[in-house]
N, C-alpha and C positions, 0 to 999 in steps of 0.2 A: 504494500500500500504506500501511500505517500506519507501520512502522518501517523497512522495507526498500523494495524496488521491486517493484511488482506490482499486485494488485487487492485492496482491502479493502472497507471501507465505501465508499471512493471508489476506484475501480479504475482503474489507470493503466497504459497500455502504454508501455514505454520506447522503442519504435520501433527496436529493434536489428535489424540486417540482417546475418546471418552470412555473406552472400555479398559484402558490401561493407564500407565502413568504418563503417556504422551511424550516421554523423553527418549525412548529407544527408536533407533532407525528413523529419526525425524529427518525429512528431506525437504529442501526448499527448491521449488522450480520457479524460475524467474523469467518473465517475458518482458522484454524492453520494447516499448513503442516509441519510435521517433515521431513526435507530433509535427503538425504542420508548422512551418516557420511563421514569424510574425508578418510575413509578406507572402504573396503568391509568387513563388520563384518561377522564372521562365527559363526554358532551354534557349539555345541559340536561335531556333526558328520561331521563338515567341510563344510556344505552347506552355501550359501551366505545368509546374513540377508535380511530382508524385510523392505521396506519403510513403516513407520507408519504414519497414517493420523488421525488427531483429529479435531473435529469441536466444536465450542462453540459460543453461541449467547450472546451478551451483549448490553446495551444501554448506551447512553452518560453519564448518571448520575452516573454510577457505578464506584467504585474505585478498580476494579479487578486488574488493572495493578499495582497500588501502593501496594496492598496487596501481589501480586505475588512477587514483587521485595523485599519485606521484609522477604520472606520465604527463608530458607537456607536448601538445601537438604543435609542430612547426608550421606556422601560418604565413611565413614570409615577411617581407618588410611592411611596416605600418605606414599609413598615410592619413593626413588630416582630411576633413570632409572636402575642403577646396581642392586638394590634390586628387581625391577620389573622382571628383567631377571632371577635372581637367584630363585625367589619365584616360587614354583610349577613347577620347571624345569623338573621333572619326569613325568608330565602330558603331553602326546603327543599333545592332541588337544589344550591345553593352550599354549604350546610352539610354535605351528604353528601359532596360533592367534597373539602371541606377535611378532613373526618374521614378520608377515604381517603388523602389526601396526607400529613397529619400523623401518622396512626396513633396510636401510644401515646407521642408526644413528651411529655416532662416539661417543661411550660412554665416552671416555677419554676427548673429547673436550666439552662435555655437563657439566661435573662436578657432584657434589653431591647435587644440589639444589632440595628441595622438591617442591618449588613453580614454576609453569610454567609462562612464560611471552608471551604475544601476542601483536604484534604491527600492527595496521591497517595501511597499506601502501598507498592504493589508492582506489578510488571509481569512476567508470565510468558509465554514463548513456548512454545506447545504444538505438537508434531508427532507424528503417529501412529508408534508403535514406538520412541519415544525418551523419555527422562526430560524432564520440564518444565524449561525453562531460566529460572530465576528471576533477574531483573536487579535490582541494587540501584538505588534511585531516589536521585539526588543531591539533597540538601537545599540545598546551596550549591555553585555552580560547575558544572563539566561532568564527565562520566565521564572517567577517565584512559585513554588508549590506545584500542584497539579494544574497543568495548562488547560486541559479540557477532559471531558468524560464522554465516552460513546456507549451506546446500548449494544449489547451483543446481538449479532444477526441483523443489524440495521444496515440499510443502504444509504450511501451518502457520497458526495463529491466535494472536491476542494476547488476554490477559485482564488487565484493569486492576482493582486494588483501591483504593478511596478512601474517605475519611471526610468527612462534612459536619457542620458545627457552626454554632452561633449563629443561623442563619436559613435560610430556603428559598433554595436556589440555583436560578436559572432558566436553562435552556438551556446547561447545561455541555457544552462541546465540546472536542474534541482535534484539533489540526492538526499536520501533519508535512510538512516539505519536504525533499527529497533532491537532492543534487548529485553528479555524477561528473566529475572533472577540470574543475571549475568550471562545468559546465553543469547547469541544473536539469532533472532527469529525472522527478520525481514530486512531486505536491502532493496531500495527502490531508486531508479533513475528515470527522470522525466525530462525530455528535451523540449525546451520552450521554443527555440529558434533564433533567428538573426533579426535584429531590430535597429532602426535608425533613431537618433535622438529626436524628441518632440516634447512640447509642453504637456500634452495630455498623457495620462497614464495608460499603459497597456493592461489587458486582463488575459489570463490564461486559465481555462478550466480543464481539469483532468477528468478522465472517464469515471463514471460511477463505480463504486466498489462496495463490498459487503464486509462488515466486521465478522470475525469468527465467533462461534457460540459454544457453549458448554462449560463445564466446571473448570477445565484447565485453561480455557481462554480468558476467563475473568481474572481481574487483578490489576496490579500496577506495572507499567512499562516505562522504560527510559529510552530516549531517542536522541539522535544528533542530525541536524539539518544543515545543508550547505547549498549556497547558490554560487555558481562559478561559470566561466565561459570556456571557449575552446583553448584559450591560452592559459587555462588553469588559474586565472585571476579570480580570487574569492571576493564576493561582494557582501556576503553575510554568512555567518556560521554560528550556531548556538545549540545548546542541549536543553532538553525539557523532559517532563514526565507527564503521562496521561493514564487514565483508567479505562478499562472496559468493565461494565457492570450489567446486571440483569435488566436494568431500565435506565431511562434518561434521568438526569437530575431534575428536580422540580424547578420550574421557573417562576 
């Protein structure tokens, strides 16, 4: 899942066994979905890009996530927005792609910065028949106490709001790792996409997921969330705790 345990963009089974202790032979199968980018990417002939889907299987004991975070994709030289516009301006297909990506960006207000900046503004948990649960995003440090509580077996989705400034951010992604009693039970990666700077915030909603249910699914969990780009530049990282209970908390 994204924030809890279940299936989101990357869907994970906790391996709970309500007839046993749920700890033996637990296996996690993870599907990674590369979501649509923040723009409709075009091929050279002007046709729209395709959503790409990847799948991968891993087990609790692997260190795939840590290894992945240590890798840095070589993206080549960086350019300011003005340089992006001037570069290859005689190529018609590239010019149209850049116009679509940059939209109505005010180049003069953006400046000459090479480094993009991303600010995560808000996170809402949506569940049918209930008011949206708006979670405060910690600017410094970690949320205090239990950040949120989910009902077992409930369906919900996450909606992120974020703002991009200074330059184009390439391959913005969200990763989330969940532990229960010290054992890693879920690891999620959600690709947001590539975005140009603009005053208005972007929103990204992940596919709906279902929390696990049963005696062994209930309890307290700890998790770590990170937002980074293809260059492994981290924009926000924090740890938090949440609960899965038999019912929602009374409002």
